[in-house]
C-alpha positions as MATLAB code, in Angstrom:
seq = 'MTVYNGRLYCGTGTCQGRGSADFKYDVGKVFSFEAGRCVSYDEDLGAEWRHIAAVREKDQLKLYVDGKLVSTSKSFDAAAFDLSNDRPLFIGFGQENYFNGSLRDVRIYKGAIDIAEVVKIRDESPSNG';
ca = [
      -6.585  -15.488    0.141;
      -4.133  -12.881   -0.268;
      -3.230   -9.237   -0.877;
      -1.514   -7.856   -3.615;
      -1.273   -4.581   -5.130;
      -3.543   -3.154   -2.832;
      -6.248   -5.610   -3.821;
      -7.541   -8.731   -1.593;
      -7.621  -11.783   -3.837;
      -9.860  -14.959   -3.130;
      -9.762  -18.238   -4.921;
     -12.123  -21.131   -4.839;
     -11.365  -24.392   -5.438;
     -11.776  -28.000   -4.034;
      -9.988  -29.829   -1.284;
      -9.438  -32.656   -3.742;
      -6.614  -31.107   -5.909;
      -8.252  -32.927   -8.764;
     -10.690  -32.668  -11.772;
     -14.066  -34.049  -10.803;
     -16.481  -35.615  -13.620;
     -19.387  -33.591  -11.206;
     -17.878  -30.161  -12.574;
     -18.995  -27.097  -10.364;
     -19.214  -23.872  -12.232;
     -17.994  -21.915   -9.184;
     -14.599  -24.133   -8.962;
     -11.531  -22.452  -10.221;
     -12.297  -18.885  -10.016;
     -10.220  -15.774   -8.846;
     -11.948  -12.743   -7.346;
     -10.437   -9.462   -5.895;
     -11.731   -6.744   -4.154;
     -10.459   -3.305   -3.421;
     -11.857   -0.613   -0.932;
     -11.138    2.812   -1.529;
      -7.840    3.071   -3.070;
      -4.080    2.586   -1.922;
      -0.599    1.938   -2.999;
       1.534   -0.714   -1.778;
       4.918   -2.483   -2.386;
       4.750   -5.917   -2.590;
       8.510   -6.348   -2.213;
      10.558   -7.161    0.951;
      12.076   -4.115    2.576;
      15.164   -5.798    4.157;
      16.141   -5.383    7.292;
      18.256   -1.864    6.666;
      17.074    1.417    7.343;
      14.644    2.593    4.036;
      13.190    6.016    3.214;
       9.499    5.435    2.839;
       7.481    8.740    1.275;
       3.482    8.408    0.769;
       2.321   11.458   -0.852;
      -1.736   12.035   -2.144;
      -1.526   14.237   -5.065;
      -4.839   15.341   -6.316;
      -6.477   12.468   -7.903;
      -3.853   10.177   -7.161;
      -1.438    8.370   -4.430;
       2.170    7.724   -4.707;
       4.544    5.813   -2.904;
       8.175    5.895   -2.632;
      11.135    3.970   -1.313;
      14.464    5.793   -1.083;
      13.453    8.415   -3.331;
      12.282    5.941   -6.078;
       8.506    5.775   -7.396;
       7.531    2.372   -6.778;
       3.562    2.278   -7.177;
       0.738    4.768   -8.231;
      -2.644    4.412   -7.560;
      -5.592    4.736  -10.095;
      -6.853    8.042  -10.147;
      -9.897    8.563   -8.255;
     -12.369   11.613   -7.346;
     -10.629   13.364   -4.762;
     -13.981   14.933   -3.350;
     -15.208   11.503   -2.375;
     -12.100   10.774   -0.415;
     -12.307   13.606    2.058;
     -10.301   12.094    4.995;
     -10.557   15.068    7.513;
     -11.885   13.479   10.717;
     -11.316   14.340   14.664;
      -9.704   10.781   15.546;
      -6.099    9.909   16.450;
      -3.622    9.058   13.538;
      -2.606    5.407   13.684;
       0.897    4.201   12.202;
       1.543    0.715   11.392;
      -1.770   -0.936   11.536;
      -2.117   -2.709    8.511;
      -4.461   -4.462    6.720;
      -3.271   -8.011    7.499;
      -0.773   -7.320   10.767;
       0.758   -4.738   12.397;
       3.879   -2.976   11.785;
       6.982   -4.984   13.264;
       9.823   -2.655   13.413;
      11.027    0.921   14.036;
       9.959    4.137   12.732;
      12.293    7.424   12.890;
      12.011   10.958   11.568;
       7.907   10.390   11.029;
       6.706   13.528    9.072;
       3.278   14.679    8.043;
       2.838   17.386    5.587;
      -0.490   19.902    4.738;
       0.317   19.264    1.227;
       1.642   17.149   -1.539;
       5.274   17.021   -1.975;
       7.090   16.475   -5.259;
       9.573   14.010   -6.063;
      12.539   16.777   -5.797;
      11.565   17.431   -2.152;
      11.216   13.532   -1.143;
      14.618   13.331   -2.198;
      16.258   16.243   -0.359;
      14.437   14.641    2.591;
      15.644   11.501    2.043;
      19.353   12.907    1.679;
      19.176   14.821    4.700;
      17.410   12.334    6.998;
      19.405   11.450   10.194;
      18.467    7.534    9.027;
      20.455    7.774    5.681;
      24.226    8.246    6.616;
];
């Protein structure tokens, strides 16, 4: 099993690692699953400070790394994804593990911001200089 591009993948196989005269139709298949909509950056971010911005804009999610758009979700029905709740917000609790690092200058906005605002915030960030 693995996670890539926001989807969970699982493959079927045998423990023998070779073909068999007793062919099984459920061997050698790959299945994937996505719960809701998400964006991901499937590269190593490295050890230096990075500026990360996640934006929900109308019917898409967008992920920016250092002011560059790196991932966009498929379109979705925004009304079906009402995230209003009275629960605490947890940052860094991932689908596979917990965030291991430091966060600085965390901001949450009421509405979507555009790329110009993302770049402006990145350039003004205390981590950028």
